[in-house]
C-alpha positions in Angstrom: 40.6 -156.7 3.5 42.7 -153.8 2.0 39.6 -152.0 0.8 37.9 -152.3 4.3 41.1 -150.7 5.9 41.1 -148.1 3.3 37.4 -147.4 3.9 38.1 -147.1 7.7 40.9 -144.7 7.2 38.7 -142.6 5.0 36.0 -142.5 7.6 38.4 -141.7 10.3 39.8 -138.9 8.2 36.4 -137.4 7.4 35.4 -137.8 11.3 38.7 -136.0 12.3 37.9 -133.3 9.5 34.3 -132.8 10.9 35.6 -132.7 14.6 38.1 -130.1 13.4 35.3 -128.1 11.7 33.1 -128.3 14.8 35.9 -127.1 17.0 36.5 -124.2 14.7 32.8 -123.3 14.6 32.7 -123.5 18.3 35.8 -121.6 18.6 34.5 -119.0 16.2 31.0 -118.8 18.0 32.5 -118.4 21.6 35.1 -115.9 20.4 33.3 -113.6 18.1 30.3 -111.5 19.3 28.2 -108.8 17.7 26.6 -106.4 19.9 23.5 -104.8 18.3 22.8 -101.1 18.4 21.4 -99.5 21.8 22.9 -102.6 23.5 25.7 -103.1 25.9 27.3 -106.6 26.7 28.9 -107.6 30.0 32.0 -109.7 29.6 33.4 -111.7 32.5 37.0 -113.2 32.4 37.5 -116.3 34.4 34.3 -115.4 36.5 35.2 -111.8 37.2 33.9 -108.6 35.5 36.4 -107.8 32.6 34.4 -105.3 30.2 31.3 -103.8 28.8 31.1 -104.1 25.2 29.6 -101.5 23.0 27.5 -102.0 19.8 29.8 -103.6 17.1 32.1 -106.8 16.3 34.1 -108.1 19.3 36.6 -111.1 19.7 36.6 -112.8 23.1 39.1 -115.5 24.4 37.4 -118.9 24.1 36.8 -120.6 27.5 38.3 -117.6 29.2 36.0 -114.8 28.5 32.1 -115.2 28.8 29.3 -112.9 27.7 27.1 -112.8 30.8 24.3 -110.5 29.5 23.5 -108.1 27.0 21.5 -105.1 28.4 18.9 -103.1 26.3 19.7 -99.5 26.9 16.5 -97.9 25.4 13.7 -96.7 27.6 11.5 -99.5 28.6 7.9 -99.4 29.8 6.8 -102.0 32.4 3.6 -102.5 33.8 3.1 -102.4 37.6 0.5 -105.1 38.7 -2.7 -104.1 40.3 -2.7 -103.8 44.2 -5.1 -102.8 46.9 -4.3 -99.4 48.6 -6.2 -97.9 51.4 -6.8 -94.2 51.8 -6.6 -92.0 54.7 -10.4 -92.2 55.1 -10.1 -96.1 55.0 -11.3 -96.6 51.4 -10.0 -99.4 49.5 -8.8 -98.9 46.0 -7.4 -101.2 43.2 -4.6 -99.3 41.7 -2.2 -100.3 38.7 0.4 -98.2 36.8 3.1 -98.2 34.4 6.7 -97.4 35.3 9.4 -96.1 32.5 12.8 -96.7 33.1 16.1 -96.7 31.3 19.5 -98.6 32.2 22.0 -95.9 32.5 25.1 -98.2 33.8 25.3 -101.7 32.5 27.6 -102.9 35.3 25.6 -101.8 37.9 22.4 -103.1 36.3 24.3 -106.5 36.4 26.0 -106.7 39.7 24.0 -104.1 41.7 21.0 -106.2 42.4 20.0 -109.8 41.6 16.9 -108.6 39.6 16.5 -105.0 39.2 13.1 -105.3 37.4 11.4 -107.1 40.3 13.0 -104.5 42.5 11.7 -101.5 40.6 8.1 -103.2 40.7 8.2 -103.9 44.4 9.4 -100.3 45.2 6.9 -98.8 43.1 4.1 -100.5 44.8 5.2 -100.0 48.4 5.9 -96.2 47.6 2.3 -95.9 46.0 0.7 -97.5 49.0 2.5 -95.0 51.1 1.4 -92.1 49.2 -2.2 -93.1 48.9 -2.4 -93.8 52.6 -1.7 -90.1 53.1 -4.7 -88.8 50.8 -8.3 -89.0 51.2 -10.5 -90.6 48.4 -11.3 -87.5 46.4 -7.7 -86.3 46.6 -6.5 -89.5 44.8 -8.6 -88.5 41.8 -7.8 -84.8 41.9 -3.8 -85.1 42.5 -2.7 -88.0 40.1 0.4 -85.8 38.9 1.5 -85.4 42.7 1.1 -89.2 43.1 3.3 -89.8 40.1 5.9 -87.5 41.1 6.2 -89.0 44.5 6.5 -92.5 43.2 9.2 -91.4 40.5 11.3 -89.5 43.1 11.4 -92.3 45.6 12.0 -95.2 42.9 14.5 -93.2 41.2 16.5 -92.4 44.3 16.8 -96.0 45.1 17.5 -97.3 41.7 20.8 -95.1 41.4 22.6 -98.1 43.0 21.1 -100.4 40.3 22.4 -98.6 37.5 18.8 -97.7 36.4 17.2 -94.2 35.9 13.3 -94.3 36.5 12.1 -91.5 34.1 8.3 -91.4 35.0 5.4 -93.1 36.5 1.7 -93.0 35.3 -1.2 -94.2 37.1 -3.5 -96.5 34.8 -6.7 -97.2 36.6 -8.1 -96.2 40.1 -11.0 -98.6 40.8 -12.9 -97.8 44.1 -15.6 -100.5 45.4 -18.9 -100.6 43.8 -20.7 -98.9 46.6 -18.3 -95.9 46.8 -18.8 -95.6 42.9 -22.6 -95.5 43.4 -22.2 -93.0 46.3 -20.1 -90.7 44.0 -22.5 -91.0 41.2 -25.4 -89.9 43.5 -23.0 -86.9 44.7 -22.3 -85.8 41.0 -26.0 -86.2 40.2 -26.9 -83.9 43.0 -24.1 -81.5 42.3 -25.3 -81.1 38.7 -28.9 -80.6 39.9 -27.6 -77.8 42.2 -25.8 -76.1 39.3 -28.8 -76.2 37.2 -31.0 -74.7 39.9 -28.4 -72.0 40.4 -28.0 -71.4 36.6 -31.7 -71.0 36.5 -32.3 -68.7 39.4 -29.4 -66.6 37.9 -31.2 -66.5 34.5 -34.4 -65.5 36.1 -32.4 -62.8 38.2 -30.8 -61.5 35.0 -34.0 -61.5 33.3 -35.8 -59.3 35.9 -32.8 -56.9 36.0 -32.9 -56.7 32.1 -36.6 -55.9 32.5 -36.3 -53.4 35.0 -33.4 -51.6 33.1 -35.6 -51.7 30.0 -38.6 -50.1 31.8 -36.2 -47.5 33.3 -34.6 -46.7 29.8 -38.2 -46.5 28.4 -39.5 -44.1 31.0 -36.3 -41.9 30.5 -36.8 -42.0 26.7 -40.5 -41.1 27.3 -39.7 -38.3 29.7 -36.9 -37.0 27.4 -39.4 -37.1 24.5 -42.2 -35.1 26.5 -39.5 -32.5 27.4 -38.4 -32.0 23.8 -42.1 -32.0 22.8 -42.9 -29.3 25.3 -40.0 -27.5 24.3 -40.8 -27.7 20.6 -44.4 -26.7 21.6 -43.3 -23.6 23.5 -40.8 -22.6 20.8 -43.7 -22.9 18.2 -46.2 -21.0 20.5 -43.5 -18.2 20.9 -42.9 -18.1 17.4 -46.6 -18.0 16.6 -47.2 -15.0 19.1 -44.1 -13.4 17.7 -45.5 -13.7 14.1 -49.0 -12.7 15.4 -47.7 -9.5 17.4 -45.3 -8.7 14.1 -48.8 -9.0 12.0 -50.7 -6.9 14.4 -48.0 -4.2 14.6 -47.9 -4.1 10.6 -51.6 -3.9 10.9 -51.5 -0.9 13.2 -48.9 0.7 11.3 -50.8 0.3 8.1 -53.8 1.6 9.6 -52.0 4.5 11.1 -50.4 5.3 7.7 -53.8 5.0 6.1 -55.2 7.4 8.8 -52.4 9.8 8.3 -52.9 9.6 4.5 -56.7 10.1 5.1 -56.1 13.1 7.2 -53.5 14.5 4.8 -56.2 14.2 2.1 -58.8 15.8 4.3 -56.4 18.7 5.1 -55.6 19.1 1.3 -59.4 19.1 0.5 -60.0 21.7 3.3 -57.5 23.8 1.7 -59.4 23.8 -1.7 -62.1 26.0 -2.5 -65.4 25.6 -0.7 -63.5 23.1 1.7 -64.9 24.7 4.6 -68.2 24.3 3.3 -67.7 20.5 2.9 -66.1 19.9 6.3 -69.0 21.8 8.0 -71.6 19.7 6.3 -69.5 16.2 7.2 -69.1 17.4 10.8 -72.9 18.0 11.1 -73.7 14.9 9.6 -71.5 12.9 11.8 -72.8 14.6 14.9 -76.3 14.0 14.0 -75.5 10.2 13.2 -74.2 9.8 16.6 -77.2 11.1 18.4 -79.2 8.7 16.2 -76.9 5.7 17.4 -77.5 6.8 20.9 -81.3 6.6 20.4 -80.8 3.1 19.0 -78.7 1.6 21.8 -80.8 2.7 24.6 -84.2 3.8 26.0 -83.1 7.2 27.0 -82.5 9.9 24.6 -79.9 12.5 25.4 -80.3 15.9 23.8 -78.2 19.1 24.4 -79.7 21.7 26.3 -79.7 24.0 23.3 -79.9 22.5 19.9 -77.8 25.7 18.5 -74.8 24.0 20.1 -74.7 21.5 17.1 -73.9 24.5 14.9 -71.4 25.9 17.4 -69.6 22.7 17.7 -69.2 22.5 13.7 -68.0 26.1 13.9 -65.3 25.1 16.5 -64.1 22.1 14.6 -64.0 24.0 11.4 -61.9 26.7 13.1 -59.4 24.1 14.3 -59.0 22.7 10.9 -58.3 26.4 9.5 -55.8 26.9 12.2 -54.0 23.7 11.1 -53.9 24.8 7.7 -52.5 28.0 8.5 -49.7 26.6 10.7 -48.7 24.5 7.6 
């Protein structure tokens, strides 16, 4: 009986110890909190906001302080679900996107709205529908950056009361209906064919211009060549005429010098002994030779009225020669 009582007392002692240890663990768990890096914890004391806990080790009062939420202060990307938007020209588009936000005030993010994530998504969708409704279909593809800027500006202004900073918004997909896609494809094909025809026509035009310019340059070069050829030919002919004239002048001068030398020799010969007789004989022979030539060249023979004139002519010539010698 005593052993049973002792066993019961031991069990009770162990139970009390376990209960005490459990209470200690519960106390430590509820009083000691570790906040990771880039996180902020919100603490309420007796149901009222008490403090915001920065990263590190913190001790709370058990059953009095309560860690309500731990916010991630890093930039968060969040997908905005796909929705149908209607453009200004009544075309339905299925559009989704991604919004990037960051908590700037942990207290406002906890108490400013019941669910700031749902609020950001809803406001992003309504703003996107409003912006798309002011644009035509083609503009929605051309002005994606403008759409993103409008959504960011509108959502960021509203999210200031939620302690959230919206950094940027990006459209992911813009999906028009299939018949619109087919029409756009046909338009693109027609535009490309138009550009191809324009490019070919420009090429043909440029080719004709190049050929015309080539023909013009060729004609100019030919005319310049002909001109230079004519100049060279004229220069050659002038040089040839000059050379020929110089040669003829030299020939005349040489002949004149030869005649002068011959006359000089004749004069010297006349001044010698029996020179008169030689001159007389030479003149008579030439006189008779000329009459012979006249008889050969025509049918009519011309004779002097008096054949004694031959001797008189010879005497006159000889007198002239003697007078020349006496003058010297």
